[in-house]
C-alpha positions as CSV (number, residue, x, y, z in Angstrom):
1,M,0.0,0.1,0.0
2,V,2.8,2.4,0.9
3,M,4.7,1.9,-2.3
4,E,1.6,2.0,-4.4
5,V,1.0,5.5,-2.8
6,L,4.5,6.5,-3.8
7,W,4.6,5.0,-7.1
8,E,1.4,7.0,-8.1
9,G,3.5,10.1,-7.1
10,E,0.4,12.3,-6.4
11,C,1.8,13.1,-3.0
12,L,5.5,13.6,-3.9
13,D,7.0,17.0,-4.2
14,E,9.1,18.4,-7.2
15,N,12.1,16.1,-5.7
16,G,10.0,12.9,-5.8
17,E,9.9,13.0,-2.1
18,I,7.5,13.2,0.9
19,Q,7.8,13.5,4.5
20,A,7.0,10.6,6.7
21,L,4.5,12.4,8.7
22,E,2.8,13.6,5.6
23,L,2.9,10.2,4.1
24,S,1.3,8.8,7.2
25,K,-1.5,11.1,6.7
26,V,-2.1,10.2,3.2
27,L,-2.0,6.7,4.1
28,Y,-4.5,7.2,6.9
29,E,-7.1,8.9,4.5
30,K,-6.7,6.1,1.9
31,Y,-6.4,2.9,4.0
32,D,-7.3,4.0,7.6
33,L,-3.7,3.0,8.8
34,G,-2.4,4.4,12.0
35,K,0.7,6.4,12.4
36,T,2.5,3.7,14.1
37,S,1.6,1.1,11.4
38,C,2.8,3.4,8.9
39,Y,6.2,4.0,10.5
40,T,6.6,0.1,10.8
41,F,6.1,-0.2,7.0
42,F,8.5,2.6,6.4
43,G,11.0,0.8,8.5
44,R,10.4,-2.6,6.7
45,L,10.8,-0.8,3.3
46,L,14.0,1.0,4.6
47,E,15.5,-2.4,5.2
48,K,14.5,-3.8,2.1
49,G,15.9,-1.0,0.2
50,A,12.7,0.2,-1.6
51,I,12.8,3.7,0.1
52,A,15.5,6.1,1.0
53,R,15.3,8.3,4.0
54,R,16.9,11.4,4.8
55,Y,17.1,13.7,7.6
56,P,16.4,15.9,9.4
57,K,12.7,15.8,8.7
58,Y,12.2,12.0,7.8
59,T,11.9,12.5,4.2
60,I,11.2,9.4,2.0
61,K,11.8,8.7,-1.4
62,P,11.1,5.7,-3.4
63,I,14.0,4.1,-5.1
64,V,12.5,0.9,-6.3
65,T,10.2,1.0,-9.4
66,R,7.0,-0.9,-9.7
67,E,8.5,-3.0,-12.4
68,E,11.7,-4.1,-10.3
69,A,9.4,-4.9,-7.3
70,L,7.3,-7.1,-9.7
71,Q,10.4,-8.7,-11.1
72,E,11.6,-9.6,-7.5
73,Q,8.4,-10.9,-6.7
74,R,8.3,-13.4,-9.5
75,E,11.8,-14.6,-9.0
76,E,11.2,-15.2,-5.4
77,A,8.0,-17.1,-5.9
78,I,9.7,-19.3,-8.6
79,D,12.4,-19.9,-6.1
80,K,10.1,-20.5,-3.3
81,F,7.3,-22.4,-4.8
82,F,9.2,-24.1,-7.8
83,Q,12.6,-24.5,-6.5
84,G,13.7,-22.1,-9.1
85,S,12.5,-24.1,-12.0
86,F,10.9,-22.1,-14.5
87,I,9.6,-25.0,-16.4
88,S,8.0,-26.3,-13.3
89,F,6.1,-23.0,-13.0
90,C,4.8,-23.1,-16.5
91,K,3.9,-26.8,-16.1
92,T,1.8,-25.8,-12.9
93,F,-0.1,-23.1,-14.7
94,L,-0.7,-25.1,-17.9
95,K,-1.6,-28.5,-16.5
96,D,-5.3,-28.1,-16.4
97,K,-5.8,-25.6,-18.8
98,K,-7.0,-26.1,-22.5
99,I,-4.7,-24.3,-24.7
100,S,-5.7,-23.1,-28.0
101,K,-3.4,-23.5,-31.2
102,E,-2.9,-19.7,-31.4
103,E,-1.8,-19.8,-27.8
104,I,0.5,-22.4,-28.4
105,Q,2.0,-20.7,-31.3
106,E,2.4,-17.4,-29.4
107,M,4.2,-19.4,-26.7
108,K,6.5,-20.8,-29.6
109,D,7.1,-17.3,-30.9
110,I,8.0,-16.0,-27.2
111,I,10.6,-19.0,-27.0
112,K,11.9,-18.1,-30.4
113,D,12.5,-14.5,-29.3
114,F,14.3,-15.7,-26.1
115,E,16.5,-17.9,-28.3
116,K,17.5,-14.9,-30.4
117,L,18.5,-12.8,-27.1
118,E,20.8,-15.7,-26.2
119,K,22.7,-15.8,-29.3
């Protein structure tokens, strides 16, 4: 929730920053999150390297893009649930689904594109 608000960017100043107190107010209005919970989330995001903090007024700036965060989550899920095997990941999602000839061709095209990148 915190990162979504930061990525939307409406609350950020011209430097792409916001004071933590102001961000906690935005989060309270939008999600009914209390100040203590907000600061807990801020601390966790700092530890993960998703945001940067500067003093003296505890100013926050997002340093991870939505795309970077999604990529990391995909990789973590594949590692955690499929022992790092992309093939196991694909098999799981395709196992019980009927796939059209067009979809099969599209998957083949994607594989060909990957093969071109590897060369």
